[in-house]
N, C-alpha and C positions, 0 to 999 in steps of 0.2 A: 196351352191354349194353341190355338192354330188359327192360319189368319190366309186368306186366298187373297190375290192383288190379281186385276184384272190388267195387264198393260207392264210398265213393272219397268223398263229398260230406255224409258225414254227421260227428258230433260228432270223431270221430279220423283219417277218412278224409284230410281235406285235409292234416293235421300228416304223416301218413306219406307223401304223392303229392310234398309238398315238401320232407321228408328223400330221397327216392329221386334226385327233380329234384336236390338239393344234392351228391349222388353219383354225379351222370353219369349217372342210366340217362334214356335215354328210356320215356316214361311211356306209357301207357294204360288210361284207365278206363271201365269198365262197369257202369253203372248202369241203376234206372228212369227216369228222367229225373225225377224230380218236385221233386228241388231242383239247384241248380246254385251252384258257389262258383265263386271265383278260384282260381287260384294261383298261384306263383312262376316260372311260367316256361309255353311250350305244354307241351300236353297232347293226346293225338289222346282225345277223347270222343266213349264209343258209349252208343248208349240202348238197353236191350235189357231182358229177364227175366232175372234172376239163376237163377233159380229151377228151370230148368227144362233140360234138355241141348238139347231140337232148340230153346228160342230161344237157350243159350249158341255153339251149331256156328249156328244162324244167322245169329247178331250177329258171330261170331268168324272167322267161316270153318272149316276144316278141315284146312286145313294150317298155317299161324300158332303159330309157337313164343315164349318166352319165356325169358331168361335167371330170370326168378325168377316167382312168383304170387304176391298176397299176395289170399288171400281175408278180405273182411269183410262181405259178408252175401250172403244164397244161403241153400241147401242143400250144408250141409260137405260130405254122402257123396256124393252123385251130382258136386258139383265133383269132388272128389278124384277118383272116375273117368274123368271127363271131361277131364283134367287129365295122367293117364299118356301118355308120349311128347310131350307138348306143350312140357313144363317140366322140367330139371334140380331145381330148390327149389323146394318149397312153403311157404309160413305160411301158418297158418288162423286165423285172429281166431274166435273164441268163448267160449264158457264152459265150467267144470269139471266138469260135470254132477254126477251127483246121486251122493252119499254113504247107506250107509244109514238107515234110519230112526231119530230118537231114541232108539225105544227098543227099537231093534232088540239081539236078548242076547249079539250077538261083540261092541260094544261092553264088557261090562261092567258091573257092576251101577248103576255111576254112569251109566250111560246115554254117548249123542254129549257129546263134550268138549267146551264151547268154542268153540277154534281145531282143527281137526282138519290134524294132518301131510298134507302135499297127497301123497307119498309112501309113507304109512303106512295111510288110510284102509281102513275096511271095504269089501271089492268089492262088488258089487251083484250081487243078485239077481235076475235081468230076471223072474222068476216070482214074486218074494213084494213086491219095490219097488212104493212104492204114488206113486213120485215125477213118473210120468209123462212130460212132455218133461224131466226132467231123466235118465230111464232112456236116453230118443232120447238125447239129446245125446251121453250115456256111448259110446252104442252107437255113434255117426259119431266121437268121439274114436278110441274103439279101435279100426275101418278104416282112419282118417289111420297111424296106427302100425304097424299089417299090410302097407298098402301102401310104408311106410317101409321095413320088411322085407325086405317084398322087393323093393327096391332100385330100385324105378320113379322113385324121386326121391329126393332129402334133403327132410325134412318136420318142420316145429317147431308146434306150437299153442301158441297165448298167448291164456290165459283169463281173459278181464275179468270184473268185478265188477258193480255197477250203476255208472253214470256219472254226471260232472255236469259242466258245463260249457257252452260253446257248442256250439248246433248239437243239445242234447241234447232227445230227443223225450220228450214229456210229462214236464218237470221238476219232481220232488218240491220242488225251492226256492220253484218258483212260488206254491205253496199258499200260503206264509210270505208272499211279496212282494206278492201282489195282495193278501192281506188289509190289507196294513198300506198301500198304496196308496189300499185302500177305506177308509180312515181307520181302520178296527180296532184298539184300542188295548187290548185283552184277548187274549191269543190261547191256545188251547186246548192242553198240551202231556200226553203221558200219562206215568205213574209217575215224576215229578220231572223227564222228559227224558234220563234215566241210561242209554238205549238207546242200546248201540255197532252202530252197522250200516255196515262195511267200505264204502266206495266207490272209486272213482279219477278224479281230475283227467285231463279226455280229451286235453290236453297230455301227460300223465305218461304213460296208458296208449299212447299212441303210439310214446312213445320204447321204451316195451316190446320192439313190434315191428320197430323201425330196429336196436335190439339184434344180437333172432335174425338178421335180415338180417348185419350185418355180424358175426357170429360165427358160422358155417354151424355148425363142427365142436364148438361148445361145445354148440350148441343142437338137433343132431341129435337126432329120434326120439327128441324128448323134448316136454312139457305141461310149461307154466309157468304158475303163478298169479299175475296183476298186483292187488297189495291197496295199502294206505296206508299211510301211517308218518308221525305217531304216531297212532294212533286219539283221534277225540274223541267225546265225547257229544253228540245230537241238542242239550238243552239250548243247548252249546258253540255249534253250528253255528247256531240259530237267534240267540242273542245275537249273534253276528257278522253277521248279518243285519241286525237291529233296528240294532246300532251302523254297518255300512255305507249304512245308510239316512237315518242323520241324527240316528234317534229313541230313540239311548239315554238311561234313564230317564225315556223318555216310556209304554214298552210294559209289560204286566203279563202274566205265564207263569201263566196259569191250571192248574196239575197236581189230575189228579185220575186214577184207576186206570185202565187201557187200557179196558177193555169201555167204559167213559162217554164217556172222551174219544174221540167219535168224528168228530168235526171234525179230529184228530190222524193219523188212520187214515193216509191216504194216502203224509202224509209218512212216517208212522212204518213202509213197506212192508207193511200190512196185519199187525201180529203186531210184541205185546212185546219176543219175544227177542233177543237179540245175532245177529250175523249178521258172523263174520267168517272168512276162511279163510288157512290160513298159509301167506307167500308168501316166506317167505326163500329159496328155493331161486335164482328168478332172481336175489335180491341175491346170493346166492353164487357161484353161476355163472356170471351175467353181469353181476355188478357193477352191478344195478338200482339208482337211488335216484331218488329224486321231483326232477325237473328242475325245478317248482313248488312251495316250499312249500305247506303244505296251507293255511294261512290264507290266503294269498297266493293261493290256488286257489276257496279260498271268495269272498273277495269278489270277484274277476273273474267270476267265474259272478254275483254276486248286479248287477253291475255291467252285465254281460253280457244279463242279462233285465231290467232296467231299459231298457235303448238298445234291446233290439229288442224290447219290448211290443205295440205296434201291428203291427210283420208276423208275428210266431207267437202271437197270444196265441190268438186261434179256434184254429189246430189244436189245441194244447196239451191246452184246455179242452175239445175232443171226445176226448180220448184220455184223459181223465181222468176218475175216477167225483166228485170232489168237484164237489158245487154251490154254493156258496159259498152256506150257506142262514145266512144273520148269523142272524133272527127268532129259528130253534131254538137257535141256538149260544147268544142273549143267554139264552133261558131256560135254556139247560143250565146256563150259570153263573151265573145267578140259584140254582136251584136246587139247584146242587153250595153256594153258599157258605154256605146258610141249612141245611141240611144238615151242614155241616163244621164251624157254628159250635154246630150241639144237638149235635151228637158229641162237641166238645174239650170241654164241661161235666161231662161222667163220671165222677167221680170213682175216682181209682184208691188203694190202701194201698202205699207204697212203703219202704223203709227208707232214709232219706234220709240212712243215715252209708255215704257212698261209700267202699270201702275197695282198696285196691290188690293185686292176690292174692298176691305177695309178701311176705316180712316184710320191716321194716325196720324193726330192734333198733335202739333208744337206747343198749343196753347186754349186754354179752354176755349171752346166753341167752333175751335174752329173744323168749319165744313171739310168734306171728303173734296180732292182734286187732284189732277193729271199733273205729276212731277213734271217741272218743265227740262230736266236735265232726261238724257238717254239712259234708262240702266241693264243690266242683262236678267231675263228672265230666269225668274227661281231663285236667283242668287242675290242680288242685293234690293230688291223691292222692299222697302222696312227696316232694311236692319238700321240706318241709323238711327231707326225709332227705339229699335230695343236696345 
């Protein structure tokens, strides 16, 4: 059996290549040659631009065929057409594409839900959607499914979320790690750090690709969204990074509203809203679970960033917009704390006697009433009743 991997040296590629080797495949990879990684066995390593039909043909030739092709990098739609007649099994790695806009009337009065059911999401109207790249991704995914339906080959799409872990380009966690390495002990966070942004650890995401390979019938002609469970807040992730670096109890998380928390914007993926997709189908149909638990994955990521900073720091920081302007951060934190102190002194009239909303009678027929004594909210309201 032979396999072709387009890409193969990025965040998830080595795990996929090693998985193929473990399953007995003769593996060929084609990539741009910008990064090289070791594998667990012999691999035919071809360099070429995977984005164009001409360079694919120049590198791979016109007569070679493979039992399975794993697309991990390039232009999906162009690669799918190129591989017709060259393979019987095609696994494409990409993204889920765009859903309708948050205020699209087809969602209903409440707008788009927090987590969209991957099988029931509102279809995209290319003429009105504003997703741009998302619309193009969806069109490429649809084309893959059309090729599958034509009988050219058995096709599956694995849709990745944002990734984290070894070799991830422009890692969001780096902006936290570097600040701590630079001696920063105040980190700006937004909105209490309560944002949920579903990501996937690279080794776990690669496992989804290998599951599709192992289950060709179950995965045929379908797109599977990869997510991560359970979900954790940004604050929890940052606190674990701090702990992993041995700085627990030494770092203050300075909370402010997202529009003001500009030093946190890159780590927050440039938006205050939660981001998550329904990933139940791949768990239900293919039996996907996290090979590496989320807390262990976050620790491994931090440790890898620390161990590889000398090799990758320049590349990472050329790819992100964070300029680590610590003077401006200090000024922002100082101004925010002064404003917070001033605002916290504004007095409000409150009814000091909190009351449980349901009746807790001490004798038959006693009506609801507000207690005469002050109680602490959520602690002893009604406790004397229970």
